[in-house]
VMD Tcl script that draws the C-alpha trace (Angstrom):
set ca {
  {72.17 75.35 104.47}
  {73.05 79.06 104.38}
  {76.58 78.23 105.49}
  {76.99 75.82 102.58}
  {75.51 78.32 100.11}
  {77.76 81.07 101.47}
  {80.85 78.86 101.18}
  {79.94 77.96 97.59}
  {79.26 81.57 96.57}
  {82.47 82.85 98.11}
  {84.46 79.96 96.66}
  {83.16 80.82 93.19}
  {84.15 84.43 93.85}
  {87.68 83.27 94.65}
  {87.83 81.19 91.47}
  {86.69 84.23 89.51}
  {89.46 86.28 91.15}
  {92.04 83.68 90.05}
  {90.66 83.59 86.50}
  {90.58 87.41 86.45}
  {94.25 87.50 87.51}
  {95.34 85.11 84.77}
  {93.25 87.01 82.23}
  {95.51 90.01 82.79}
  {98.59 87.95 81.92}
  {96.82 86.36 78.93}
  {95.53 89.58 77.38}
  {98.82 91.48 77.62}
  {100.88 88.50 76.42}
  {98.70 88.18 73.32}
  {98.83 91.97 72.86}
  {102.62 91.80 72.60}
  {102.61 88.79 70.29}
  {103.71 86.16 72.83}
  {102.36 82.68 72.18}
  {100.24 81.41 75.09}
  {99.59 77.67 74.94}
  {97.49 77.29 78.11}
  {95.13 79.33 80.28}
  {94.15 77.25 83.29}
  {92.24 77.80 86.52}
  {93.48 75.28 89.07}
  {96.25 72.69 89.10}
  {96.56 68.95 88.57}
  {94.29 66.90 86.34}
  {92.29 68.76 83.67}
  {88.53 68.31 84.13}
  {87.47 70.53 81.22}
  {89.27 72.31 78.41}
  {88.71 73.81 75.00}
  {91.28 74.92 72.45}
  {90.75 78.21 70.65}
  {93.51 79.26 68.28}
  {96.91 78.76 69.94}
  {95.54 78.52 73.47}
  {93.92 75.74 75.46}
  {91.44 77.15 78.00}
  {90.45 74.91 80.90}
  {89.70 74.12 84.51}
  {91.77 71.72 86.60}
  {90.90 69.54 89.57}
  {92.74 71.36 92.39}
  {91.27 74.90 92.60}
  {94.09 76.50 94.58}
  {95.46 78.82 91.92}
  {95.90 79.14 88.18}
  {98.42 79.85 85.46}
  {99.06 80.68 81.83}
  {101.81 78.95 79.87}
  {103.90 81.20 77.61}
  {106.61 79.85 75.34}
  {110.22 80.93 75.82}
  {110.08 82.04 79.44}
  {113.87 81.53 79.67}
  {116.51 82.50 77.11}
  {118.62 79.76 75.51}
  {121.89 78.83 77.19}
  {124.87 80.89 76.15}
  {127.79 79.15 74.53}
  {130.01 79.02 77.56}
  {131.70 76.31 79.61}
  {130.78 75.61 83.20}
  {133.10 73.98 85.65}
  {130.88 71.20 86.92}
  {131.51 69.71 90.36}
  {129.63 67.14 92.38}
  {128.13 69.87 94.54}
  {127.10 72.12 91.65}
  {125.75 69.41 89.35}
  {122.26 69.16 90.93}
  {121.75 72.91 90.60}
  {122.95 72.89 86.99}
  {120.61 70.00 86.20}
  {117.72 71.87 87.79}
  {118.49 74.97 85.70}
  {118.80 73.07 82.44}
  {115.65 71.04 83.09}
  {113.70 74.28 83.55}
  {115.23 75.71 80.38}
  {114.40 72.56 78.42}
  {110.78 72.53 79.62}
  {110.45 76.14 78.55}
  {111.76 75.34 75.07}
  {109.74 72.16 74.45}
  {106.76 73.86 72.81}
  {108.78 76.19 70.59}
  {108.47 75.39 66.91}
  {110.41 77.10 64.09}
  {107.36 79.15 63.08}
  {106.93 80.37 66.68}
  {110.59 81.21 67.26}
  {109.82 84.96 67.15}
  {106.93 84.73 69.70}
  {108.91 83.91 72.84}
  {108.50 85.74 76.14}
  {112.19 86.46 76.73}
  {112.50 88.15 73.32}
  {110.19 90.99 74.27}
  {111.71 94.20 75.60}
  {111.93 94.46 79.39}
  {109.12 97.00 79.70}
  {106.74 94.72 77.81}
  {107.62 91.78 80.06}
  {107.06 93.96 83.12}
  {103.59 94.83 81.82}
  {102.75 91.18 81.14}
  {103.80 90.06 84.61}
  {102.26 93.05 86.40}
  {98.95 92.67 84.58}
  {97.84 89.74 86.74}
  {98.31 91.39 90.15}
  {97.00 94.69 88.77}
  {93.79 92.94 87.71}
  {93.33 91.86 91.34}
  {94.01 95.43 92.44}
  {91.47 96.79 89.95}
  {88.84 94.34 91.21}
  {89.57 95.19 94.85}
  {89.51 98.94 94.22}
  {86.29 98.63 92.21}
  {84.51 96.71 94.99}
  {85.81 98.97 97.76}
  {84.90 102.12 95.80}
  {81.35 100.91 95.14}
  {80.88 100.08 98.82}
  {82.51 103.25 100.19}
  {80.71 105.66 97.84}
  {77.42 103.81 97.37}
  {76.80 102.25 100.77}
  {79.21 103.95 103.14}
  {81.50 102.75 105.89}
  {80.80 102.41 109.59}
  {82.56 105.41 111.09}
  {83.00 105.77 114.87}
  {81.91 109.06 116.41}
  {82.78 110.86 119.63}
  {79.42 109.85 121.12}
  {79.55 107.15 123.79}
  {77.80 103.86 123.01}
  {78.68 101.72 126.05}
  {80.64 102.25 129.26}
  {82.78 99.44 130.67}
  {82.17 98.75 134.36}
  {85.65 97.39 135.08}
  {89.12 96.89 133.66}
  {89.49 93.42 132.15}
  {92.59 91.74 130.69}
  {93.15 92.49 127.00}
  {92.61 88.81 126.10}
  {89.51 88.31 128.27}
  {86.97 85.97 126.64}
  {83.90 87.17 128.52}
  {83.72 90.96 128.61}
  {80.12 91.11 129.88}
  {80.84 90.07 133.48}
  {83.21 91.76 135.92}
  {84.98 89.29 138.22}
  {85.04 90.00 141.97}
  {87.66 92.58 142.92}
  {88.05 93.93 139.39}
  {89.25 97.54 139.13}
  {86.43 99.93 138.12}
  {86.88 101.39 134.65}
  {87.89 105.09 134.68}
  {84.88 106.07 132.52}
  {82.40 104.38 134.87}
  {84.06 105.87 137.94}
  {83.95 109.35 136.34}
  {80.23 109.08 135.59}
  {80.17 108.69 131.80}
  {76.82 107.61 130.34}
  {75.76 106.18 126.97}
  {74.77 109.05 124.71}
  {77.38 111.47 126.06}
  {79.19 113.28 123.24}
  {82.80 114.01 124.11}
  {83.55 117.62 123.20}
  {86.93 118.17 124.84}
  {89.56 115.84 126.27}
  {92.32 117.19 128.50}
  {91.58 120.74 127.38}
  {91.56 120.07 123.61}
  {88.52 119.78 121.31}
  {88.12 116.62 119.21}
  {85.84 116.12 116.24}
  {86.81 112.58 115.24}
  {87.05 109.34 117.17}
  {90.38 108.41 115.57}
  {92.09 111.52 116.96}
  {90.36 111.16 120.32}
  {91.36 107.50 120.59}
  {95.02 108.34 120.01}
  {94.82 111.04 122.68}
  {93.25 108.63 125.20}
  {95.83 105.93 124.51}
  {98.66 108.40 125.02}
  {97.39 109.76 128.35}
  {97.52 108.53 131.96}
  {96.35 110.08 135.23}
  {93.55 112.51 136.01}
  {92.25 114.55 133.04}
  {89.17 116.77 132.56}
  {86.71 115.61 129.90}
  {83.89 117.84 128.66}
  {80.80 116.00 127.39}
  {77.54 117.20 125.92}
  {74.60 115.59 127.75}
  {70.94 116.44 127.09}
  {71.95 119.71 125.45}
  {74.22 120.81 128.29}
  {77.98 120.62 128.72}
  {79.23 118.66 131.71}
  {82.84 118.42 132.86}
  {83.91 115.03 134.19}
  {87.25 114.06 135.67}
  {88.58 110.68 134.60}
  {91.62 109.01 136.15}
  {93.02 107.08 133.18}
  {94.95 103.90 133.84}
  {97.75 102.40 131.78}
  {96.92 98.86 130.79}
  {97.66 96.37 128.02}
  {95.38 96.70 124.98}
  {95.53 95.39 121.40}
  {97.40 97.60 118.97}
  {95.15 99.57 116.64}
  {94.31 97.33 113.67}
  {95.45 94.12 115.40}
  {93.88 91.44 117.57}
  {97.08 89.58 118.44}
  {99.65 92.28 119.26}
  {99.44 94.31 122.46}
  {100.93 97.47 123.95}
  {100.64 99.50 127.16}
  {98.31 102.46 126.63}
  {96.03 104.81 128.49}
  {92.60 103.27 129.16}
  {89.29 105.10 129.66}
  {86.79 102.27 129.22}
  {84.13 103.20 126.69}
  {83.13 102.36 123.13}
  {81.89 104.88 120.55}
  {78.72 104.79 118.50}
  {79.11 104.33 114.76}
  {77.07 105.36 111.75}
  {77.30 104.87 108.00}
  {79.14 107.63 106.17}
  {79.39 107.66 102.37}
  {82.87 108.60 101.26}
  {83.84 111.16 98.63}
  {86.68 110.52 96.18}
  {89.30 111.82 98.59}
  {87.95 109.63 101.37}
  {87.97 106.59 99.08}
  {91.62 107.18 98.10}
  {92.63 107.61 101.75}
  {90.70 104.54 102.92}
  {91.93 102.25 100.14}
  {95.48 103.54 100.67}
  {95.15 102.49 104.31}
  {93.88 99.07 103.24}
  {96.88 98.60 100.90}
  {99.32 99.67 103.61}
  {97.76 97.36 106.20}
  {97.68 94.44 103.73}
  {101.36 94.95 102.88}
  {102.17 94.97 106.59}
  {100.29 91.71 107.13}
  {102.02 90.05 104.16}
  {105.42 91.03 105.55}
  {104.39 89.58 108.92}
  {103.46 86.17 107.46}
  {106.64 84.42 108.70}
  {105.92 85.66 112.23}
  {102.52 83.94 112.14}
  {103.96 80.43 111.96}
  {104.10 79.86 115.77}
  {100.50 81.10 116.14}
  {99.32 78.79 113.35}
  {101.07 75.79 114.91}
  {99.58 76.71 118.30}
  {96.11 77.05 116.75}
  {96.37 73.57 115.22}
  {97.03 72.09 118.65}
  {94.19 73.90 120.41}
  {95.55 77.40 120.93}
  {93.71 80.59 120.12}
  {93.18 81.49 116.43}
  {93.20 85.27 116.08}
  {90.89 87.08 113.67}
  {93.84 88.53 111.75}
  {95.44 85.10 111.34}
  {96.33 84.13 107.73}
  {93.65 82.10 105.93}
  {93.68 80.15 102.68}
  {90.94 79.43 100.15}
  {89.25 76.99 102.56}
  {89.33 79.45 105.47}
  {88.20 82.40 103.34}
  {85.31 80.38 101.87}
  {84.27 79.31 105.34}
  {84.19 82.96 106.42}
  {81.89 83.66 103.48}
  {79.57 80.92 104.70}
  {79.66 82.28 108.26}
  {78.78 85.77 107.05}
  {75.83 84.64 104.93}
  {74.43 82.47 107.74}
  {74.84 85.08 110.50}
  {71.62 86.38 112.02}
  {73.38 89.10 114.06}
  {73.46 91.51 111.08}
  {70.97 92.37 108.35}
  {70.91 90.84 104.89}
  {72.31 93.98 103.26}
  {75.20 94.06 105.73}
  {75.93 90.38 105.07}
  {76.20 91.00 101.33}
  {78.40 94.05 101.88}
  {80.65 92.11 104.25}
  {81.03 89.25 101.76}
  {82.07 91.70 99.04}
  {84.47 93.34 101.51}
  {86.05 89.94 102.20}
  {86.37 89.23 98.47}
  {87.96 92.63 97.88}
  {90.37 92.01 100.75}
  {91.42 88.68 99.24}
  {92.11 90.36 95.89}
  {94.12 93.08 97.60}
  {96.18 90.37 99.32}
  {96.74 88.61 95.99}
  {98.03 91.87 94.51}
  {100.47 92.58 97.33}
  {101.64 88.97 97.67}
  {102.27 88.45 93.96}
  {104.32 91.64 93.76}
  {106.95 90.24 96.14}
  {110.22 90.28 94.12}
  {110.97 86.56 94.36}
  {110.48 83.72 91.90}
  {108.20 81.98 91.13}
  {105.89 84.93 91.93}
  {105.10 87.55 89.30}
  {107.24 90.03 91.20}
  {110.31 87.83 90.66}
  {109.88 87.98 86.88}
  {109.26 91.72 87.11}
  {112.49 92.16 89.09}
  {114.41 90.13 86.48}
  {113.05 92.25 83.60}
  {113.80 95.50 85.46}
  {117.36 94.36 86.18}
  {117.83 93.45 82.52}
  {116.63 96.90 81.48}
  {119.07 98.55 83.88}
  {121.98 96.42 82.62}
  {121.21 97.18 78.99}
  {120.77 100.89 79.61}
  {124.05 101.07 81.54}
  {125.90 99.14 78.81}
  {124.57 101.57 76.23}
  {125.63 104.58 78.29}
  {129.21 103.32 78.71}
  {129.29 102.00 75.12}
  {129.72 98.38 76.02}
  {128.23 95.40 74.15}
  {124.60 94.56 74.91}
  {124.70 92.00 77.78}
  {121.60 90.32 76.37}
  {118.58 89.00 78.29}
  {118.83 88.31 81.99}
  {118.85 84.54 82.47}
  {116.13 83.94 85.10}
  {116.66 80.19 84.63}
  {119.75 80.55 86.83}
  {117.41 81.47 89.71}
  {115.33 78.31 89.42}
  {116.98 76.54 92.41}
  {115.94 79.53 94.52}
  {112.48 79.47 92.92}
  {112.05 75.79 93.82}
  {113.14 76.46 97.39}
  {110.67 79.36 97.67}
  {107.94 77.16 96.17}
  {108.54 74.48 98.80}
  {108.28 77.11 101.54}
  {105.03 78.43 100.04}
  {103.60 74.91 99.78}
  {104.54 74.11 103.38}
  {103.03 77.38 104.60}
  {99.85 76.78 102.57}
  {99.47 73.30 104.06}
  {99.96 74.74 107.55}
  {97.25 77.33 106.91}
  {94.96 74.67 105.39}
  {95.23 72.44 108.46}
  {94.60 75.42 110.76}
  {91.58 76.43 108.65}
  {90.13 72.94 109.07}
  {90.83 72.18 112.75}
  {90.64 75.70 114.21}
  {89.12 78.14 111.67}
  {89.02 81.91 111.97}
  {85.57 83.16 113.01}
  {84.11 86.65 112.70}
  {81.12 86.40 115.07}
}
mol new
graphics top color blue
foreach p $ca { graphics top sphere $p radius 0.5 }
foreach p [lrange $ca 0 end-1] q [lrange $ca 1 end] { graphics top cylinder $p $q radius 0.2 }
display resetview
């Protein structure tokens, strides 16, 4: 029951995130006098709608996105002749169909309220407003959690000591198989509760710095620990072995291995810490978005019974299922479950921001790129005293936009199937 409730709650949070995104587009479009005919959450058949003024507000049957409909997204066709050939005709038809659909709702009294007529900087604001709303929501949630609740921060105090060296992808890490190599920390005599003061002759006050030093070292090194109020020097013979890259569960590298885990405690962040942490989240999210094409083989493998990594891409179904798993988990307290659910929701909004800023149509970033390019062309023409080149015709890019859309749809279906047959799990 808790799983179902968690899925429902998280799903509603995702729908709110979509509506929040489209609200940014809607508000700025109306601010700049652009006529908006529809504000919809979802796609497909309309299940509820209400018209207020110029705009129809509603919810559609397929809750996998949303949109607003602005009139005059594309400028009218210039009076010029095109040499039409058999090979170019389909592309021309595609462009003109898109232009015609954009012009269908334009009436003489609304002729001055078209999107393309607004100056490039206004169009950039309208198209950026959606992703920025997701960013604002993500930053707001992360800030409240980091400053009000805190973040689990690893320390230099030892929590557990591994007894042996296991493969990086080992499923059962609690049992050492016969003949396994003893872990360097266990062989050196490390104990839970030891606080590492010095490693290889250098003092360390944070686990992050100490971890990097361990991973970059091999061979015998002296380690000073504080134990029961006394300093003890241990000698650990670090091995080089394959471990997951920091921040990843599916990519590996050869690093120095000691064989211990640190204790963690909640630390509330100040403003500087919040900026640094959120900056790291944005950077990591951008990296994961760029890596999406590389995830296709893993997703296909997961569908046919392979391993599904925790950092694998998930869609609305997979993300909602994670929300249900978090709420139903009895391995963490109720407060931690709520915090984790909000963290997941903030992470989804951060992903929506980064993804939608990609400079390709039909994403918001594609329209932003078109408006920026138009501004550059017009500014350059003014500087060299040439005639105004007019608005950039994004309709010419519609064949590319359709191709990108098909790729996105195929990828989304691949993720959906993987989320159903082999979902990502946190616990």
